[in-house]
Backbone as CSV, one residue per row, in Angstrom:
resi,resn,N_x,N_y,N_z,CA_x,CA_y,CA_z,C_x,C_y,C_z
1,MET,0.806,-1.169,-0.101,-0.042,-0.059,0.056,1.089,1.474,-0.023
2,THR,0.741,2.267,-1.097,1.605,3.283,-1.102,0.708,4.645,-1.115
3,GLN,-0.756,4.339,-1.558,-1.420,5.765,-1.980,-1.668,6.303,-0.429
4,SER,-1.981,7.531,-0.493,-1.960,8.670,0.652,-3.329,8.234,0.848
5,ILE,-4.093,8.154,1.958,-5.121,8.317,2.130,-5.839,9.229,3.262
6,ARG,-6.531,10.344,3.158,-6.804,11.292,3.929,-7.310,11.002,5.015
7,PHE,-6.794,11.469,6.130,-7.377,11.391,7.443,-8.249,12.741,7.696
8,THR,-9.426,12.592,8.360,-10.337,13.788,8.527,-10.740,13.418,9.817
9,PRO,-10.304,14.324,10.987,-10.591,13.912,12.333,-12.070,13.825,12.601
10,SER,-13.019,13.049,13.357,-14.246,13.195,13.688,-14.445,14.389,14.615
11,PRO,-15.451,15.058,14.581,-15.701,15.846,15.861,-15.710,15.064,17.492
12,HIS,-15.590,14.006,17.206,-15.499,13.177,18.765,-14.237,12.454,18.937
13,LEU,-13.274,12.720,18.103,-11.903,12.218,18.231,-11.536,12.756,19.557
14,ASP,-11.353,14.070,19.683,-10.503,14.472,20.864,-11.155,13.787,22.323
15,THR,-12.507,13.581,21.997,-13.348,13.259,23.255,-12.840,11.842,23.632
16,LEU,-12.726,11.045,22.674,-12.109,9.518,22.652,-10.755,9.527,23.059
17,ILE,-9.857,10.519,22.636,-8.572,10.543,23.147,-8.643,10.903,24.558
18,ASP,-9.370,11.741,24.972,-9.246,12.164,26.645,-9.726,11.187,27.138
19,ILE,-10.896,10.321,26.968,-11.300,9.329,27.559,-10.025,8.172,27.918
20,ALA,-9.558,7.977,26.785,-8.318,7.023,26.705,-7.162,7.346,27.647
21,LEU,-6.939,8.830,27.564,-5.589,9.304,28.471,-6.200,8.989,29.923
22,SER,-7.549,9.434,30.254,-7.842,9.544,31.616,-8.039,8.048,32.246
23,GLU,-8.518,7.172,31.513,-8.574,5.916,32.030,-7.127,5.327,32.142
24,ASP,-6.268,5.729,31.590,-4.723,5.025,31.405,-4.050,6.098,32.349
25,ILE,-4.219,7.103,32.503,-3.376,7.815,33.665,-3.872,7.979,35.061
26,GLY,-5.201,8.114,34.776,-5.863,8.156,36.646,-5.364,9.521,37.289
27,CYS,-4.723,9.298,38.276,-4.358,10.326,39.249,-2.939,10.624,38.820
28,GLY,-2.201,9.857,37.889,-0.716,9.951,37.810,-0.155,8.717,37.755
29,ASP,0.973,8.762,37.152,1.611,7.238,36.880,2.609,6.841,38.073
30,ALA,2.211,6.326,38.996,2.913,6.094,40.422,4.340,5.450,39.987
31,THR,4.582,4.756,39.278,5.705,3.698,38.737,6.620,4.901,37.992
32,THR,6.414,5.532,37.046,7.310,6.626,36.590,7.590,7.681,37.558
33,ASP,6.874,8.388,38.322,7.012,9.221,39.449,7.926,8.730,40.468
34,ALA,7.993,7.468,40.544,9.073,6.867,41.587,10.492,6.604,41.033
35,LEU,10.292,6.356,39.692,11.793,5.705,39.277,12.358,6.776,38.151
36,ILE,11.636,7.735,37.739,12.459,8.552,36.622,12.434,9.952,37.033
37,PRO,13.738,10.396,37.210,14.145,11.723,37.528,13.546,12.877,36.807
38,LEU,12.980,14.098,37.498,12.300,15.170,36.368,13.462,15.665,35.384
39,GLY,12.854,15.807,34.284,13.680,16.474,33.341,14.788,15.418,32.622
40,GLN,14.696,14.200,32.970,15.281,13.089,32.194,14.801,12.936,30.639
41,GLN,15.757,13.066,29.688,15.392,12.906,28.401,15.717,11.521,27.972
42,GLY,14.747,11.001,26.941,14.726,9.882,26.541,14.336,9.603,25.121
43,THR,14.501,8.603,24.443,13.945,7.948,23.165,13.392,6.890,23.167
44,MET,12.180,6.669,22.490,11.517,5.363,22.571,11.205,5.116,21.122
45,ALA,11.752,3.745,20.503,11.505,3.156,19.182,9.940,2.357,19.509
46,ILE,9.251,2.546,18.181,7.905,1.904,18.364,8.313,0.841,17.056
47,VAL,8.062,-0.312,17.526,8.550,-1.521,16.602,7.105,-2.424,16.224
48,ALA,7.378,-2.801,14.956,6.458,-3.892,14.603,7.008,-5.417,15.106
49,ARG,5.990,-5.995,15.956,6.474,-7.577,16.029,5.937,-8.501,15.305
50,GLU,5.210,-8.138,14.251,4.527,-8.918,13.238,4.530,-8.174,11.835
51,ALA,4.180,-8.841,10.729,3.990,-8.152,9.569,2.766,-7.489,9.590
52,LEU,2.512,-6.240,9.275,1.468,-5.430,9.248,1.372,-4.268,8.413
53,ILE,0.149,-3.774,8.089,0.004,-2.544,7.584,-0.117,-1.580,8.368
54,MET,0.769,-0.637,8.163,0.858,0.762,9.180,-0.302,1.770,9.131
55,CYS,-0.907,1.826,10.347,-2.256,2.809,10.298,-2.072,3.311,11.706
56,GLY,-2.563,4.556,11.705,-2.880,5.377,12.897,-1.580,6.427,13.240
57,GLN,-0.831,6.711,12.483,0.001,7.748,12.762,-0.560,9.291,13.066
58,PRO,-1.653,9.655,12.128,-2.252,10.961,12.613,-2.962,10.967,13.925
59,VAL,-3.419,9.767,14.504,-3.915,9.634,15.873,-3.091,9.927,16.801
60,ALA,-1.871,8.993,16.687,-0.680,9.244,17.491,-0.043,10.617,17.717
61,GLU,0.162,11.321,16.620,0.218,12.608,16.597,-0.718,13.519,17.220
62,ARG,-1.850,13.508,16.988,-2.822,14.140,17.790,-3.047,14.128,19.291
63,LEU,-2.789,12.771,19.448,-2.887,12.303,21.121,-1.620,12.958,21.949
64,ILE,-0.637,13.038,21.118,0.345,13.578,21.924,0.315,15.213,22.160
65,ASN,-0.241,15.766,20.994,-0.552,17.218,21.078,-1.702,17.431,22.112
66,ARG,-2.607,16.497,22.033,-3.957,16.588,23.038,-3.428,16.631,24.433
67,PHE,-2.187,15.881,24.831,-1.753,15.722,26.056,-1.136,16.804,26.448
68,GLY,-0.454,17.618,25.734,0.234,18.709,25.891,1.703,18.347,26.455
69,VAL,2.429,17.469,25.819,3.617,17.162,26.108,4.757,18.720,26.092
70,SER,5.655,18.706,27.237,6.392,19.795,27.043,7.541,19.696,26.280
71,TYR,7.645,18.731,25.690,8.784,18.918,24.318,8.908,17.514,23.935
72,ALA,8.516,17.098,22.805,8.553,15.952,22.098,8.617,15.830,20.637
73,THR,9.147,14.896,19.961,9.122,14.870,18.794,8.791,13.472,18.346
74,LEU,8.017,13.247,17.116,7.697,11.834,16.853,8.036,11.534,15.460
75,SER,8.872,10.882,15.178,9.156,10.876,13.808,9.049,9.293,13.175
76,TRP,8.502,9.396,12.052,8.010,8.121,11.506,9.187,7.698,10.420
77,SER,9.169,6.039,10.525,10.350,5.704,9.529,9.729,4.975,8.303
78,VAL,8.376,4.647,8.483,7.549,4.259,7.357,6.283,4.990,7.244
79,ALA,5.845,5.107,5.999,4.930,5.841,5.916,3.387,5.188,6.355
80,GLU,2.324,5.865,6.345,1.203,5.502,6.699,0.733,4.550,5.660
81,GLY,0.057,3.451,5.795,-0.254,2.699,4.636,0.659,1.433,4.301
82,ASN,1.909,1.715,4.350,2.755,0.858,3.958,2.846,-0.428,4.825
83,ARG,3.038,-1.573,3.909,3.125,-2.858,4.586,4.614,-3.212,5.063
84,VAL,4.739,-3.484,6.109,6.174,-3.909,6.962,6.312,-5.040,7.368
85,ALA,7.559,-5.635,7.594,8.083,-6.956,8.171,7.997,-6.753,9.559
86,ALA,8.026,-8.123,10.164,8.122,-8.155,11.721,9.602,-7.654,11.893
87,GLY,9.907,-6.992,13.100,11.141,-6.309,13.415,11.407,-5.126,12.970
88,THR,10.339,-4.466,12.174,10.250,-3.189,11.424,10.534,-1.867,12.567
89,GLU,11.385,-0.904,12.518,11.205,0.124,13.448,10.360,1.105,12.701
90,LEU,9.156,1.257,13.315,8.065,1.928,12.586,8.316,3.909,12.714
91,GLY,8.986,3.909,14.142,9.499,5.488,14.208,10.117,5.701,15.592
92,GLN,10.401,6.612,16.043,10.813,7.286,17.189,10.169,8.202,17.877
93,PHE,9.976,8.219,18.943,9.378,9.191,19.737,10.140,9.650,21.058
94,SER,10.957,11.125,21.016,11.852,11.598,21.893,11.181,12.916,22.482
95,GLY,11.688,12.836,23.714,11.302,13.820,24.904,11.531,13.506,26.139
96,LEU,10.700,14.166,27.012,10.979,13.711,28.607,10.770,12.392,28.928
97,LEU,11.676,11.375,29.286,11.070,10.140,29.204,9.985,9.916,30.317
98,SER,9.659,10.614,31.439,8.273,10.474,31.906,7.155,10.614,31.085
99,GLU,6.987,11.350,30.194,5.908,11.484,29.410,5.882,10.237,28.226
100,LEU,6.903,10.122,27.889,6.906,9.043,26.898,6.537,7.499,27.458
101,LEU,6.996,7.449,28.657,6.302,6.253,29.596,4.648,6.291,29.898
102,ILE,4.367,7.621,30.070,2.993,7.841,30.423,2.238,7.455,29.289
103,LEU,2.536,7.652,27.925,1.885,8.172,26.766,1.813,6.470,25.970
104,GLU,3.039,5.811,26.489,3.233,4.479,25.870,2.120,3.735,25.378
105,ARG,1.546,3.426,26.658,0.415,2.134,26.075,-0.870,2.969,25.447
106,THR,-1.183,3.959,25.755,-2.162,4.834,25.116,-2.104,4.967,23.574
107,ILE,-0.899,5.261,23.173,-0.427,5.340,21.657,-0.385,4.042,21.317
108,LEU,0.317,3.327,21.945,-0.049,1.623,21.301,-1.182,1.163,21.053
109,ASN,-1.934,1.399,21.880,-3.513,0.781,21.786,-4.215,1.231,20.661
110,PHE,-3.987,2.670,20.320,-4.458,3.125,18.888,-3.736,2.443,17.676
111,LEU,-2.443,2.380,17.789,-1.908,1.932,16.453,-1.912,0.608,16.565
112,GLN,-2.079,-0.329,17.634,-2.508,-1.754,17.396,-3.842,-1.800,16.868
113,ARG,-4.846,-1.314,17.282,-6.283,-1.422,16.801,-6.401,-0.997,15.192
114,LEU,-5.879,0.076,15.145,-5.980,0.308,13.545,-5.101,-0.181,12.536
115,SER,-3.920,-0.286,13.152,-3.441,-1.303,12.203,-3.630,-2.914,11.812
116,GLY,-4.076,-3.158,12.988,-4.963,-4.461,12.937,-5.959,-4.300,11.956
117,VAL,-6.995,-3.613,11.962,-7.954,-3.413,11.223,-7.340,-3.076,9.689
118,ALA,-6.676,-2.323,9.450,-5.907,-2.213,8.127,-5.422,-3.491,7.467
119,THR,-4.666,-4.142,8.510,-4.011,-5.570,7.887,-5.016,-6.382,7.627
120,HIS,-6.006,-6.681,8.700,-7.196,-7.534,8.086,-8.057,-7.289,7.075
121,THR,-8.080,-5.909,6.847,-8.752,-5.751,5.606,-7.866,-5.820,4.219
122,ASN,-6.767,-5.721,4.386,-5.937,-5.828,3.199,-5.864,-7.351,2.799
123,ARG,-5.969,-8.131,3.587,-5.887,-9.833,3.542,-7.082,-9.847,2.558
124,PHE,-8.312,-9.340,2.920,-9.322,-9.515,2.004,-9.131,-9.019,0.585
125,VAL,-8.833,-7.534,0.451,-8.339,-6.957,-0.807,-7.522,-7.969,-1.700
126,GLN,-6.273,-8.544,-0.885,-5.470,-9.109,-1.642,-6.257,-10.608,-2.440
127,GLN,-7.623,-11.071,-1.801,-8.064,-12.228,-2.319,-8.942,-11.610,-3.451
128,LEU,-9.146,-10.262,-3.864,-9.764,-9.669,-4.620,-9.058,-9.585,-5.930
129,ASP,-7.691,-9.732,-5.749,-6.966,-9.255,-6.962,-7.319,-9.832,-8.296
130,GLY,-7.337,-8.984,-9.268,-8.185,-9.488,-10.619,-9.575,-9.403,-10.801
131,CYS,-10.086,-9.139,-9.553,-11.671,-8.970,-9.962,-12.124,-7.509,-9.630
132,SER,-13.046,-7.174,-10.430,-13.633,-5.775,-10.689,-14.576,-5.474,-9.445
133,SER,-14.683,-6.555,-8.549,-15.789,-6.078,-7.258,-14.905,-5.210,-6.529
134,ARG,-15.721,-4.451,-5.582,-14.725,-3.438,-4.592,-15.400,-3.977,-3.166
135,LEU,-14.477,-4.001,-2.212,-14.580,-4.304,-1.018,-15.158,-3.244,-0.104
136,VAL,-16.484,-3.517,0.750,-16.814,-2.425,1.451,-16.924,-2.762,2.945
137,ASP,-16.885,-1.527,3.659,-16.927,-2.139,5.246,-18.437,-1.928,5.695
138,THR,-18.687,-1.940,7.030,-20.169,-1.890,7.360,-19.981,-1.075,8.579
139,ARG,-21.246,-0.724,9.519,-21.255,0.082,10.666,-20.962,-1.021,12.054
140,LYS,-20.237,-2.297,11.678,-20.172,-3.156,12.749,-18.778,-2.991,13.288
141,THR,-18.633,-1.597,13.842,-17.561,-1.099,14.302,-17.610,-1.254,15.958
142,LEU,-16.145,-0.784,16.472,-16.272,-0.626,17.804,-16.791,0.579,18.349
143,PRO,-17.612,0.864,19.130,-18.349,2.002,19.817,-17.492,2.968,19.921
144,GLY,-17.539,4.218,19.436,-16.860,5.404,19.435,-15.558,5.318,18.528
145,TYR,-15.209,4.532,17.806,-14.271,4.139,16.891,-14.757,4.189,15.432
146,ARG,-15.979,4.801,14.992,-16.527,4.810,13.892,-15.535,5.242,12.919
147,SER,-15.530,6.611,12.926,-14.522,7.141,12.098,-13.185,6.819,11.935
148,LEU,-12.461,6.265,13.054,-11.257,5.563,13.036,-11.266,4.152,12.223
149,ASP,-12.020,3.288,12.818,-12.304,2.098,12.084,-12.481,2.200,10.599
150,LYS,-13.182,3.120,10.094,-13.378,3.386,8.793,-12.313,4.087,7.850
151,TYR,-11.624,4.704,8.646,-10.355,5.252,8.038,-9.097,4.068,8.133
152,ALA,-9.238,3.242,8.898,-8.384,1.812,8.762,-8.589,1.062,7.814
153,THR,-9.898,0.737,7.348,-10.512,-0.005,6.410,-10.136,0.628,4.938
154,ARG,-10.094,1.907,4.977,-9.695,2.700,3.727,-8.207,2.709,3.661
155,VAL,-7.241,2.686,4.406,-6.021,2.379,4.566,-5.655,1.099,4.077
156,GLY,-6.438,-0.037,4.574,-6.197,-1.431,4.135,-6.741,-1.826,2.646
157,GLY,-7.434,-0.825,1.921,-7.772,-0.922,0.561,-9.304,-0.832,0.400
158,ALA,-10.103,-1.118,1.592,-11.747,-1.188,1.060,-12.240,0.380,0.957
159,VAL,-13.519,0.332,0.569,-14.379,1.517,0.301,-15.486,1.634,1.451
160,ASN,-15.556,2.837,2.116,-16.747,2.789,3.068,-17.902,2.737,2.507
161,HIS,-18.783,2.298,3.396,-20.285,1.980,3.079,-20.655,3.244,3.761
162,ARG,-21.800,3.421,4.211,-22.435,4.603,4.717,-21.777,4.503,6.020
163,ALA,-21.458,5.900,6.901,-20.910,6.073,8.099,-21.839,6.102,9.235
164,SER,-22.901,6.475,8.797,-24.174,6.721,9.867,-25.444,6.574,9.233
165,LEU,-26.580,6.391,9.780,-27.729,6.336,9.406,-28.192,7.309,8.517
166,ASP,-27.640,8.395,8.358,-28.243,9.638,7.579,-27.415,9.552,6.506
167,GLY,-26.589,8.784,6.005,-25.955,8.517,4.946,-26.475,7.774,3.893
168,GLY,-27.714,7.220,3.779,-28.517,6.567,2.784,-29.570,5.814,3.316
169,VAL,-30.427,5.589,2.354,-31.526,4.534,2.958,-31.019,3.395,2.450
170,LEU,-31.168,2.433,3.700,-31.055,0.943,3.456,-32.069,0.304,4.107
171,ILE,-32.799,-0.372,3.459,-34.256,-1.091,3.812,-34.012,-2.498,4.035
172,LYS,-33.683,-2.810,5.269,-33.286,-3.984,5.932,-34.528,-5.014,6.164
173,ASP,-34.481,-6.412,6.523,-35.458,-7.418,6.825,-36.737,-6.475,7.909
174,ASN,-36.317,-5.904,8.930,-37.166,-5.531,9.963,-37.679,-4.263,9.119
175,HIS,-37.195,-3.348,8.723,-37.993,-2.455,7.744,-38.966,-3.010,6.933
176,LEU,-38.546,-3.783,6.074,-39.540,-4.658,5.069,-40.823,-5.053,5.760
177,ARG,-40.652,-5.799,6.942,-41.713,-6.442,7.784,-42.747,-5.094,8.151
178,ALA,-42.073,-4.036,8.652,-42.909,-3.055,9.039,-43.444,-2.197,8.020
179,ALA,-42.925,-2.263,6.649,-43.420,-1.443,5.705,-44.146,-2.096,4.899
180,GLY,-44.251,-3.240,4.876,-45.301,-3.931,4.021,-44.537,-4.720,2.841
181,GLY,-43.400,-4.750,2.978,-42.710,-5.505,1.835,-41.695,-4.417,0.812
182,ILE,-41.247,-5.049,-0.121,-40.185,-4.387,-1.052,-40.782,-3.156,-1.583
183,GLY,-41.963,-3.338,-2.536,-42.418,-2.436,-3.227,-42.972,-1.219,-2.258
184,PRO,-43.696,-1.532,-1.573,-44.189,-0.289,-0.633,-43.128,0.214,0.237
185,ALA,-42.005,-0.338,0.625,-40.862,0.141,1.347,-40.106,1.286,0.414
186,ILE,-39.925,0.791,-1.002,-39.088,1.604,-1.883,-40.013,2.758,-2.319
187,GLN,-41.348,2.585,-2.249,-42.370,3.620,-2.587,-42.153,4.638,-1.716
188,LYS,-42.470,4.142,-0.438,-42.375,5.253,0.784,-41.156,5.998,0.969
189,ALA,-39.993,5.451,0.509,-38.581,5.833,0.772,-38.231,6.946,-0.399
190,ARG,-38.793,6.696,-1.538,-38.693,7.493,-2.581,-39.539,8.931,-2.115
191,LYS,-40.657,8.829,-1.407,-41.464,9.923,-1.185,-41.000,10.699,-0.186
192,HIS,-40.424,10.243,0.841,-40.153,10.715,2.180,-38.626,11.044,2.221
193,ALA,-37.824,10.359,1.621,-36.314,10.534,1.712,-35.858,11.697,1.045
194,SER,-34.646,12.289,1.181,-33.946,13.361,0.286,-34.039,12.551,-1.195
195,HIS,-33.929,13.467,-1.908,-33.783,12.932,-3.396,-32.260,12.709,-3.553
196,SER,-31.562,13.010,-2.594,-29.993,13.044,-2.831,-29.331,11.737,-2.415
197,LEU,-30.393,11.014,-1.682,-29.980,9.832,-1.031,-30.272,8.492,-2.021
198,ARG,-29.223,7.427,-2.084,-29.505,6.249,-2.728,-30.521,5.498,-1.971
199,ILE,-31.259,4.629,-2.638,-32.150,3.923,-1.875,-31.710,2.441,-2.275
200,GLU,-31.141,1.898,-0.884,-30.825,0.210,-0.980,-31.776,-0.402,-0.297
201,VAL,-31.871,-1.750,-0.804,-33.001,-2.940,-0.153,-32.173,-4.185,-0.285
202,GLU,-32.374,-4.696,0.876,-31.948,-6.036,1.260,-32.997,-7.166,0.576
203,VAL,-32.285,-8.049,-0.055,-33.274,-9.053,-0.569,-32.653,-10.649,-0.245
204,GLU,-33.536,-11.324,0.021,-33.009,-12.695,0.403,-32.924,-13.925,-0.647
205,ASP,-33.826,-13.511,-1.567,-33.920,-14.767,-2.795,-34.179,-13.863,-4.245
206,GLU,-34.429,-14.656,-5.204,-34.323,-14.264,-6.804,-35.885,-13.515,-6.452
207,ALA,-36.872,-13.984,-5.860,-38.063,-13.173,-6.148,-37.897,-11.597,-5.447
208,GLY,-37.243,-11.816,-4.406,-36.785,-10.482,-3.825,-35.962,-9.543,-4.840
209,LEU,-35.078,-10.188,-5.348,-34.429,-9.240,-6.404,-35.333,-8.841,-7.598
210,HIS,-36.305,-9.718,-8.137,-37.266,-9.361,-9.343,-38.004,-8.007,-8.505
211,ALA,-38.301,-8.046,-7.263,-39.262,-7.054,-6.824,-38.328,-5.820,-6.461
212,ALA,-37.223,-5.899,-6.387,-36.516,-4.924,-6.102,-36.189,-4.161,-7.394
213,LEU,-35.913,-4.973,-8.409,-35.605,-4.349,-9.603,-37.026,-3.446,-10.044
214,ALA,-38.095,-4.244,-10.007,-39.437,-3.716,-10.598,-39.649,-2.458,-9.791
215,ALA,-39.109,-2.265,-8.487,-39.392,-0.862,-7.658,-38.642,-0.033,-7.997
216,GLY,-37.655,-0.254,-8.755,-36.393,0.878,-8.999,-35.330,1.175,-7.913
217,ALA,-34.822,0.052,-7.246,-33.802,0.384,-6.149,-32.733,0.655,-6.678
218,ASP,-32.002,1.564,-6.109,-30.697,1.917,-6.720,-29.650,1.023,-6.251
219,VAL,-29.720,0.290,-5.413,-28.705,-0.440,-4.887,-29.387,-1.880,-4.118
220,ILE,-29.048,-3.083,-4.408,-29.716,-4.310,-3.883,-28.545,-5.012,-3.281
221,MET,-28.993,-5.224,-1.950,-28.229,-6.220,-1.279,-28.298,-7.683,-1.210
222,LEU,-27.464,-8.212,-1.784,-27.959,-9.726,-1.918,-27.408,-10.238,-0.580
223,ASP,-28.706,-10.889,0.289,-28.231,-11.359,1.679,-28.040,-12.786,1.642
224,ASN,-26.787,-13.049,2.161,-26.370,-14.473,2.228,-26.622,-15.254,0.899
225,PHE,-26.354,-14.840,-0.241,-26.420,-15.190,-1.565,-25.066,-16.254,-1.551
226,SER,-25.413,-17.494,-1.973,-24.022,-18.039,-2.573,-23.603,-17.412,-3.772
227,PRO,-22.232,-17.704,-4.043,-21.571,-17.232,-5.213,-22.219,-17.646,-6.503
228,GLU,-22.818,-18.967,-6.433,-23.506,-18.945,-7.592,-24.887,-18.282,-7.746
229,MET,-25.624,-18.146,-6.816,-26.818,-17.106,-6.610,-26.580,-15.825,-6.886
230,VAL,-25.018,-15.243,-6.504,-24.770,-13.830,-6.881,-24.632,-14.053,-8.490
231,PHE,-23.869,-14.768,-9.144,-23.591,-14.856,-10.482,-24.750,-14.654,-11.125
232,ALA,-25.737,-15.582,-10.870,-27.199,-15.469,-11.533,-27.847,-14.279,-11.366
233,ALA,-27.815,-13.342,-10.210,-28.453,-12.141,-9.925,-27.624,-11.178,-10.843
234,VAL,-26.522,-11.581,-11.028,-25.781,-10.242,-11.795,-26.223,-10.160,-13.339
235,LYS,-26.577,-11.489,-13.922,-26.810,-11.700,-14.904,-28.326,-11.054,-14.983
236,LEU,-29.039,-11.541,-14.525,-30.683,-11.077,-14.206,-30.670,-9.372,-14.061
237,ASN,-29.799,-9.043,-13.311,-29.669,-7.387,-13.226,-29.322,-6.513,-14.511
238,ALA,-28.401,-7.324,-15.198,-28.005,-6.802,-16.496,-27.759,-5.203,-16.178
239,GLY,-27.084,-4.877,-15.270,-26.398,-3.514,-14.882,-27.498,-2.442,-14.537
240,ARG,-28.638,-3.019,-14.298,-29.959,-2.150,-13.883,-29.455,-1.244,-12.357
241,ALA,-29.402,-2.086,-11.548,-28.730,-1.601,-10.081,-27.556,-2.018,-9.823
242,ILE,-27.030,-1.173,-8.795,-25.709,-1.684,-8.086,-26.023,-2.969,-7.119
243,LEU,-25.230,-3.930,-7.438,-25.426,-4.939,-6.530,-24.208,-5.211,-5.547
244,GLU,-24.775,-5.525,-4.329,-23.983,-5.807,-3.118,-23.836,-7.162,-2.625
245,ALA,-23.204,-8.002,-2.608,-23.134,-9.321,-2.012,-22.794,-9.247,-0.286
246,SER,-23.745,-9.682,0.507,-23.217,-9.600,1.934,-23.581,-10.896,2.708
247,GLY,-22.959,-11.275,3.692,-23.515,-12.096,4.403,-22.490,-13.533,3.975
248,GLY,-22.051,-14.040,5.338,-21.194,-15.301,5.107,-19.879,-15.283,4.157
249,ILE,-19.441,-13.888,3.979,-18.466,-13.810,3.093,-17.069,-13.878,3.994
250,THR,-16.135,-14.587,3.687,-14.778,-15.191,4.407,-13.569,-14.909,3.626
251,LEU,-12.332,-15.012,4.163,-11.309,-15.091,3.335,-11.289,-16.281,2.469
252,ASP,-11.741,-17.285,2.762,-11.828,-18.499,2.025,-12.828,-18.350,0.675
253,ASN,-13.827,-17.690,0.917,-14.595,-17.643,-0.186,-14.916,-16.309,-0.942
254,ILE,-13.947,-15.315,-0.363,-14.312,-13.878,-0.841,-14.088,-13.881,-2.732
255,HIS,-12.959,-14.651,-2.866,-12.488,-14.727,-4.396,-13.691,-15.181,-5.013
256,ASP,-14.324,-16.276,-4.573,-15.808,-16.844,-5.668,-16.606,-15.716,-5.872
257,TYR,-16.682,-14.738,-4.724,-17.644,-13.784,-4.974,-17.031,-12.895,-5.769
258,GLY,-15.837,-12.397,-5.689,-15.294,-11.247,-6.814,-15.543,-11.817,-8.221
259,GLU,-15.463,-13.050,-8.330,-15.433,-13.638,-9.900,-16.814,-13.626,-10.602
260,THR,-17.817,-13.410,-9.525,-19.292,-13.152,-10.239,-19.474,-12.082,-10.777
261,GLY,-18.763,-10.837,-10.389,-18.739,-9.586,-11.109,-19.706,-8.870,-10.448
262,VAL,-20.022,-9.130,-9.122,-21.068,-8.202,-8.399,-20.193,-7.099,-8.065
263,ASN,-20.967,-5.726,-7.970,-20.181,-4.525,-7.728,-19.586,-4.379,-6.420
264,LEU,-20.242,-4.745,-5.465,-19.794,-4.533,-3.952,-19.722,-5.693,-3.218
265,ILE,-18.840,-5.947,-2.499,-18.858,-7.084,-1.627,-18.608,-6.743,0.093
266,ALA,-19.599,-6.667,0.739,-19.625,-6.123,2.302,-19.136,-7.118,3.148
267,VAL,-18.267,-6.830,3.955,-17.543,-7.768,4.716,-17.651,-7.097,6.415
268,GLY,-18.540,-7.628,7.109,-18.379,-6.860,8.525,-17.257,-7.364,9.413
269,SER,-16.657,-8.471,8.948,-15.759,-8.927,9.877,-14.244,-8.071,9.908
270,LEU,-14.211,-7.159,8.665,-13.184,-6.014,8.493,-12.895,-5.239,9.748
271,THR,-13.942,-4.923,10.596,-14.011,-4.092,11.931,-14.399,-4.971,13.277
272,HIS,-15.581,-6.054,13.137,-15.993,-6.471,14.125,-15.180,-7.767,14.580
273,SER,-14.175,-8.247,13.735,-13.148,-9.339,14.326,-11.927,-9.207,13.913
274,ALA,-11.500,-7.764,13.781,-9.925,-7.631,13.356,-9.339,-7.773,14.798
275,GLN,-8.201,-8.491,14.630,-7.325,-8.603,15.733,-6.240,-7.838,15.783
276,ALA,-5.925,-6.998,16.976,-5.205,-5.863,17.125,-3.660,-6.431,16.756
277,VAL,-2.716,-5.911,15.860,-1.478,-6.537,15.712,-0.424,-6.205,17.044
278,ASP,0.703,-6.903,16.774,1.754,-6.697,18.023,2.463,-5.652,17.578
279,ILE,2.622,-4.435,18.145,3.685,-3.308,18.125,3.993,-2.841,19.629
280,ALA,5.224,-2.784,19.545,6.031,-2.424,20.886,6.615,-1.411,20.989
281,ALA,6.702,-0.815,22.081,7.586,0.422,22.485,8.890,0.166,23.251
282,GLU,9.889,0.419,22.684,11.315,0.325,23.559,12.095,1.351,23.733
283,VAL,12.504,1.631,25.020,13.309,2.843,25.352,14.803,2.523,24.856
284,LEU,15.158,3.323,24.204,16.665,3.269,23.529,17.443,3.537,24.762
285,ASN,18.718,2.908,25.197,19.626,3.535,25.897,20.935,4.514,25.231
286,ASP,21.333,5.205,25.546,22.216,6.142,25.316,23.519,5.360,25.088
């Protein structure tokens, strides 16, 4: 990964950082206060202990500024979004040693989570090599981390689905039961939703697909369709609507879905099942 992905802080990011710092520091670092002399300078190396996609640098930098360090420099050895091998030094953090030690775990928590999401996402992207389908994420994110998790999926190579409920009309099974079916639901959405919003509807079988096409859905989510069913749906659709495969898609079968020619493939596990990667901070001796 080499392309630059724009990081736009959400209005909630500083609040999230403040919570993370508060729960970590409490009333002060008893260990550092007891062991580290005031004014002692130091440098800490941030090291990848496994292969990963680097993600989270802007958050680490914002955290340091938010904490209000007396004097510190954070220099990166690799670019955001780059793939690195185990043992790679990601960067160095220099300043008052007491502040480095206080911030160490909080910085690592963000880097490990976001790099984990980016790395996990990129594994799916690699499985779609040679396919025209685009990988999209979902709203199945860690509460409070929505914008960060979605930034990390972009760094990993995915495309963001809607970030919140106001980002588009997505009519799912419970909406359909309450609204009286696919046709009536899409008709109501056309009447009451903003004209600028796409209307997407979830279908569970070929009959639902026919109904969604007849009602003029902009996007049709093929819920728990097998690759064979998705392929048939793509042929039936003939380019009329955007088709999105969703449900039951794993690293083992995503390439099969990609070969169907479906437009989008949504995978919830990009964020709800991503494991944090192993990143360490090591104080360097002079």
